[in-house]
C-alpha positions as CSV (number, residue, x, y, z in Angstrom):
1,M,-2.8,-10.6,33.0
2,L,-2.0,-7.8,30.7
3,T,-1.2,-8.2,27.3
4,R,2.5,-7.8,26.3
5,L,1.7,-4.5,24.4
6,H,0.7,-2.9,27.9
7,R,4.1,-4.1,29.8
8,F,7.2,-2.6,30.2
9,H,10.2,-4.3,28.6
10,G,13.7,-3.7,30.1
11,H,15.1,-1.7,33.1
12,G,15.9,1.5,31.1
13,S,12.2,2.2,29.8
14,L,11.2,1.7,33.2
15,R,13.9,3.9,34.8
16,R,13.3,6.8,32.4
17,S,9.5,6.5,33.5
18,L,10.4,6.8,37.3
19,T,13.0,9.6,36.9
20,H,10.4,11.9,34.5
21,S,7.0,11.5,36.2
22,K,4.3,13.0,38.3
23,T,3.0,11.2,41.4
24,A,-0.3,10.4,42.7
25,R,-0.4,8.9,46.2
26,S,-3.0,6.8,48.4
27,P,-2.4,5.2,51.7
28,L,-1.7,1.8,50.2
29,M,0.2,2.8,47.1
30,S,1.5,5.4,44.8
31,L,1.5,6.0,41.2
32,R,4.1,7.6,39.1
33,F,3.0,8.5,35.4
34,N,3.9,10.4,32.6
35,A,3.0,11.0,29.2
36,R,4.2,8.8,26.0
37,P,4.0,9.5,22.3
38,Q,0.4,10.1,20.9
39,N,0.5,6.9,18.7
40,K,1.7,4.6,21.7
41,S,-0.8,2.7,23.8
42,Y,-0.2,3.0,27.6
43,R,2.2,0.7,29.8
44,V,1.9,-0.4,33.2
45,A,4.3,-1.7,35.9
46,V,3.6,-2.8,39.5
47,V,6.9,-2.5,42.0
48,V,6.7,-4.4,45.0
49,S,9.8,-4.1,47.3
50,R,11.1,-6.6,49.8
51,K,10.5,-4.0,52.5
52,V,6.7,-4.4,51.8
53,H,6.9,-8.3,52.4
54,K,9.8,-10.7,52.8
55,S,7.7,-13.6,50.9
56,A,8.4,-13.4,47.2
57,V,4.8,-15.3,46.9
58,V,2.9,-12.7,48.6
59,R,4.8,-10.0,46.7
60,N,3.9,-11.4,43.4
61,R,0.3,-12.1,44.6
62,I,0.1,-8.3,45.2
63,R,1.7,-7.4,41.9
64,R,-0.9,-10.1,39.9
65,R,-3.9,-8.5,42.0
66,V,-2.7,-4.8,41.1
67,Y,-2.2,-5.7,37.4
68,E,-5.9,-7.2,37.2
69,A,-7.4,-4.2,38.8
70,V,-6.0,-2.0,36.1
71,R,-6.7,-4.5,33.3
72,R,-10.6,-4.5,34.4
73,S,-10.5,-0.6,34.9
74,N,-12.2,1.8,32.4
75,N,-10.1,4.7,33.7
76,V,-6.7,4.1,32.2
77,P,-5.6,7.0,30.3
78,P,-4.2,6.4,26.7
79,C,-0.6,7.0,25.8
80,T,0.7,7.2,29.4
81,D,3.4,5.0,31.5
82,L,1.9,4.0,34.8
83,V,4.1,3.0,37.5
84,F,2.4,1.5,40.8
85,I,4.4,1.4,43.9
86,V,3.1,-0.6,46.6
87,H,3.5,0.5,50.2
88,N,1.5,-1.9,52.3
89,D,1.2,-5.5,52.3
90,Q,-2.8,-5.3,53.1
91,L,-3.0,-5.5,49.1
92,A,-2.5,-9.2,49.3
93,T,-5.4,-9.7,51.4
94,I,-8.1,-6.9,51.0
95,E,-11.3,-7.5,49.0
96,S,-10.9,-7.0,45.3
97,E,-13.6,-4.3,45.2
98,R,-11.4,-2.2,47.6
99,L,-8.3,-2.8,45.5
100,E,-10.1,-1.9,42.3
101,T,-11.3,1.3,44.0
102,A,-8.2,2.3,45.2
103,V,-6.6,1.8,41.7
104,N,-9.3,3.6,40.2
105,E,-9.1,6.7,42.3
106,L,-5.2,6.7,41.5
107,L,-6.1,6.8,37.7
108,K,-8.7,9.4,38.3
109,K,-6.1,11.6,39.8
110,T,-4.1,10.8,36.8
111,N,-6.6,11.8,34.3
112,S,-7.3,15.2,36.2
113,Q,-3.6,16.1,36.3
114,H,-3.0,15.4,32.7
115,R,-5.9,17.7,31.7
116,T,-4.5,20.7,34.0
117,N,-0.8,20.1,33.2
118,P,-0.5,19.2,29.5
């Protein structure tokens, strides 16, 4: 689990992040991201809609797996808000290596877009 420092607190901060962000997409999920002030650490949220799966147990499993993949990743850009939006319920059952690869690919897209668009 991510530490409290790296999580969003309240709906207002998450809503602001979603409205003023850029997007990177993959077949299983998309990533909305935007910059934060330089002295702040990154924050991560995972959004799994009821349309993805009816069961709250499965949605929470997906959320926990994505959080863990982000925690284990070395590609997380500093001073960034990251919101992963899940589109597919396959994330509950795919191998952890494939999930980590998908998360890392999205984070690499984020890093490249941050460098090209200051």
